[in-house]
C-alpha positions in Angstrom: 114.6 88.6 247.5 111.9 90.9 246.2 111.3 91.9 242.6 109.0 94.5 241.1 107.7 94.2 237.6 106.6 97.6 236.2 104.4 97.5 233.1 101.5 99.3 231.5 98.7 96.9 232.4 97.5 93.3 232.4 95.2 93.8 229.5 95.3 91.5 226.5 98.6 91.6 224.5 102.0 89.9 224.2 103.7 91.8 227.0 100.8 91.1 229.5 100.9 87.4 228.6 104.6 87.0 229.0 104.9 89.2 232.2 102.0 87.5 233.9 103.3 83.9 233.1 106.8 84.9 234.2 105.5 86.5 237.4 103.5 83.4 238.3 106.4 81.1 237.8 108.9 83.3 239.8 106.5 83.7 242.7 106.4 79.9 243.1 110.1 79.9 243.9 111.0 79.7 247.6 112.6 82.9 248.8 111.4 85.2 246.0 108.5 87.6 246.3 107.2 89.6 243.3 104.9 92.6 243.0 103.3 94.0 239.8 103.3 97.8 239.5 100.8 98.8 236.8 100.9 102.2 235.1 97.2 102.1 234.1 94.1 100.7 235.7 92.7 98.7 232.8 90.8 95.4 232.5 93.1 92.6 233.9 92.8 90.1 231.1 95.7 87.9 232.4 95.4 86.5 235.9 98.2 86.2 238.5 98.2 84.0 241.6 97.4 85.2 245.1 101.0 85.5 246.1 101.6 88.4 243.8 100.6 91.9 245.0 99.2 94.2 242.3 99.9 97.9 242.8 97.9 100.2 240.4 98.6 103.8 239.6 95.6 105.7 241.0 96.1 108.5 238.5 93.9 108.3 235.4 95.2 109.8 232.2 91.7 110.6 230.8 90.9 112.8 233.9 94.1 114.8 234.0 96.1 117.1 231.8 99.1 115.4 230.3 101.7 117.3 232.4 99.9 116.9 235.7 99.2 113.2 235.0 102.9 112.6 234.2 104.1 114.3 237.4 101.5 112.5 239.5 102.6 109.2 238.0 106.2 110.0 238.7 105.3 110.5 242.4 103.4 107.2 242.4 106.4 105.3 241.0 108.9 107.0 243.4 106.7 106.2 246.4 106.1 102.6 245.3 109.7 101.7 244.7 111.7 103.9 247.2 113.1 103.0 250.6 114.6 99.6 249.8 111.3 97.9 249.1 112.8 95.9 246.2 116.0 94.2 245.3 115.4 94.4 241.5 113.1 96.4 239.3 112.2 95.0 235.8 110.4 97.4 233.4 108.4 95.6 230.7 107.7 97.5 227.6 109.1 99.9 225.0 108.9 103.7 225.7 107.9 103.3 229.4 111.4 102.0 230.2 112.8 105.6 229.9 109.9 107.1 231.7 110.4 104.8 234.7 114.1 105.3 234.7 113.8 109.1 234.9 111.0 108.8 237.5 113.4 107.0 239.8 116.3 109.4 239.4 117.5 110.9 242.6 116.1 108.3 245.0 117.7 105.2 246.5 116.6 102.5 244.1 117.6 98.9 243.4 119.2 97.8 240.1 116.8 98.5 237.2 116.5 96.2 234.2 114.7 96.9 230.9 112.8 94.0 229.4 112.5 95.2 225.8 109.8 93.4 223.9 110.0 95.6 220.8 110.8 94.7 217.2 114.4 96.1 216.5 113.4 96.8 212.9 110.2 98.7 213.6 110.7 102.4 213.7 109.1 104.9 216.0 108.3 102.6 218.9 110.1 105.0 221.3 109.0 108.7 220.9 112.3 110.1 222.2 115.2 108.2 220.6 117.8 110.4 222.4 116.3 109.5 225.8 116.2 105.9 224.8 119.9 105.8 224.0 120.7 107.6 227.3 118.6 105.4 229.6 119.5 102.2 227.9 123.1 103.0 228.4 122.5 103.7 232.1 120.3 100.7 232.9 121.8 97.9 235.0 120.9 95.4 232.3 118.6 94.9 229.2 116.7 91.8 228.2 115.8 91.3 224.5 114.2 88.6 222.5 116.8 87.8 219.8 120.5 88.2 218.8 119.5 90.7 216.2 117.7 92.8 218.8 120.8 92.6 221.0 123.0 93.9 218.2 120.6 96.8 217.6 120.3 97.8 221.3 124.1 97.6 221.8 124.8 99.8 218.8 122.4 102.4 220.2 123.4 102.2 223.9 126.8 100.4 224.2 125.4 98.7 227.3 127.5 95.6 227.8 124.9 93.8 230.0 122.4 92.6 227.4 120.8 89.2 227.7 118.7 87.3 225.1 115.7 85.6 226.7 113.0 83.5 225.0 109.5 84.5 225.7 107.7 82.2 228.1 104.6 80.4 227.0 101.9 78.5 228.8 102.3 74.7 228.1 99.9 73.5 230.8 97.0 71.3 229.6 98.0 71.1 226.0 97.2 68.0 223.9 100.0 65.5 223.3 99.4 65.0 219.7 98.0 66.8 216.6 94.3 66.5 215.9 92.4 67.3 212.8 89.4 69.4 213.9 87.1 71.9 212.3 87.5 73.2 208.8 88.6 76.5 210.3 91.6 78.7 210.1 92.5 81.2 212.7 94.1 84.7 212.8 95.1 85.8 216.3 96.3 89.4 217.0 95.6 93.1 216.8 93.5 94.3 213.9 96.1 96.8 212.9 97.9 97.5 209.6 101.2 96.0 210.5 99.6 92.7 211.4 98.1 92.3 207.9 94.5 91.2 208.6 93.4 93.0 205.4 95.9 91.0 203.4 94.4 87.8 204.8 90.9 89.1 204.0 91.9 89.7 200.4 93.5 86.2 200.3 90.2 84.6 201.4 88.4 86.2 198.5 90.9 84.6 196.1 90.5 81.0 197.5 89.4 78.3 195.1 88.3 76.0 198.0 85.5 77.6 200.0 85.0 74.8 202.5 87.0 76.5 205.4 85.8 79.3 207.6 88.1 81.9 209.1 88.0 83.3 212.6 89.7 86.6 213.5 90.5 86.7 217.3 91.5 90.2 218.3 90.4 93.8 218.1 91.7 97.1 216.8 91.0 100.2 214.7 90.6 98.2 211.5 87.7 96.0 212.7 84.8 98.0 211.3 86.6 98.4 207.9 87.4 94.7 207.8 83.8 93.7 208.5 82.6 96.1 205.7 85.3 94.7 203.3 84.2 91.1 204.1 80.7 92.1 203.1 81.8 93.9 199.9 84.0 90.9 198.9 81.0 88.5 199.4 82.9 86.4 202.0 81.2 87.5 205.2 79.5 84.1 205.7 82.9 82.5 205.9 84.5 85.1 208.2 83.9 85.7 211.9 85.3 88.6 214.0 85.0 87.6 217.6 86.9 90.5 219.2 89.2 90.2 222.2 88.8 86.8 223.6 90.8 84.2 225.4 92.1 82.4 222.4 92.4 78.8 223.7 89.0 77.6 222.4 89.5 79.0 218.9 93.1 77.6 218.7 92.1 74.2 219.9 89.3 73.8 217.4 91.1 75.2 214.3 93.1 73.3 211.7 95.3 76.1 210.3 97.0 79.1 211.8 97.7 82.2 209.7 100.2 85.0 210.4 99.9 87.6 207.6 102.0 90.3 209.3 104.3 92.8 207.6 106.8 92.8 210.5 107.1 90.8 213.7 109.6 90.6 216.6 108.7 87.5 218.5 105.3 86.3 217.3 103.9 84.8 220.5 100.7 83.8 218.9 102.6 81.7 216.4 104.5 79.9 219.1 101.3 79.2 221.0 99.7 77.8 217.8 102.7 75.6 217.1 102.7 74.4 220.7 99.3 72.8 220.3 100.3 71.3 216.9 98.7 73.7 214.5 100.2 73.9 211.0 101.0 77.5 210.2 101.2 79.7 207.2 103.2 82.8 207.9 104.6 85.7 205.8 108.4 86.3 205.7 107.8 89.0 208.3 110.6 87.8 210.6 113.2 87.0 208.0 115.6 89.4 209.8 116.0 86.6 212.4 117.9 84.6 209.8 117.2 80.9 210.0 115.5 81.3 213.4 112.0 82.0 212.0 110.4 79.2 214.0 108.8 77.9 210.8 110.8 75.8 208.4 109.2 76.0 205.0 107.4 72.7 204.1 108.6 71.0 207.3 106.4 72.4 210.0 104.5 75.1 208.0 104.7 77.4 205.0 106.3 80.8 204.5 104.9 83.2 201.8 105.9 86.7 200.7 104.6 89.6 202.7 101.7 91.7 201.4 100.9 89.2 198.7 97.3 88.0 199.1 97.5 85.8 195.9 100.5 83.9 197.3 98.8 83.6 200.7 95.6 82.3 199.1 97.6 79.7 197.1 99.2 78.4 200.3 95.9 78.3 202.1 94.3 76.3 199.2 97.3 74.0 199.2 96.9 73.2 203.0 93.2 72.8 202.7 93.5 70.3 200.0 96.3 68.3 201.7 95.0 67.0 205.0 97.8 64.6 205.4 100.4 67.4 205.0 98.5 69.4 207.6 98.9 66.5 210.0 102.7 66.2 209.2 103.2 70.0 209.7 101.2 69.8 213.0 103.3 67.0 214.4 106.5 68.8 213.5 105.1 72.0 215.0 104.6 70.3 218.4 108.4 70.0 218.7 108.6 73.8 219.4 107.7 72.9 223.0 111.2 71.4 223.5 112.7 74.9 222.9 110.4 76.7 225.3 111.0 74.8 228.5 109.5 77.1 231.1 111.8 76.3 234.0 114.9 76.9 231.9 113.5 80.3 230.6 112.8 81.4 234.2 116.2 80.4 235.3 117.8 82.3 232.4 115.7 85.4 233.3 116.7 85.3 237.0 120.4 84.9 235.9 120.0 87.9 233.6 118.8 90.1 236.5 121.6 88.7 238.7 119.5 86.6 241.0 121.0 83.1 241.7 119.1 80.6 243.7 
């Protein structure tokens, strides 16, 4: 049995993290081979094992006109996947799902599945909604991250083969208990408007307790403005922007995790933080998931209103002042590992694409 994952790249980001972990696990199973077909030749932040073949699109968008690049990429995909090379094709992403589907039209191809990592409430993720509805209806199956996403995708496509799969996270080498470490709080994610880093920066300026420092792990268009704002607010000595980094070191040495987003689908950074026992403060950015927001207020973390730096500052002050409560939240947060059993998630994924060991 041979599977192809098609995705944009292995650069830093949620899709790259999930797809690379999933690929590594699947490739360790007897009787299953897996290739990664990458649409763009970018820095490979996430590593995969030697069993996995990586096939990279040789066409570079920056050196070709848009139309010629698209046609050349279509030829690359057709050549890579045709002639019975694979038993299943899984496309990871949002808009590229439709592009890959149409690229393979007219050739003998295996069943094609879309692994949709998008937020069902975030508009404009697919530039061509009509094409999305058509290709999602025609796909052999669709994988989504929540029951709410399943309802949205079904209402658009009426595809009856939609499976809800949890994201896989890396649980290797994690501590077995909560530890109180540096007086440091961490933000982990893109520095973009929907993620709310500016809200967190404003909240820091409102804090009564100035004993904690704050590290922003990630990069994006807002970085230079955020650095300037930190200087203007007089908090630059307590704020560090480290750019795109492997987050493990910063997560392991922090004492509070903060997610100030306006909207989220499946906040992988939050799950990673909880899995090492970090108490978290999040906004109500995933309230559309109903009770399944991962954080239970005042049990394993705190939930505050979106886009409200004063409320966020109050919560941060509260956790800074209550070390024992941080420990209680951290110990409760560790229980998230029970939900994300890696072997179970891989088995559910293989079942969803109709592979049975």
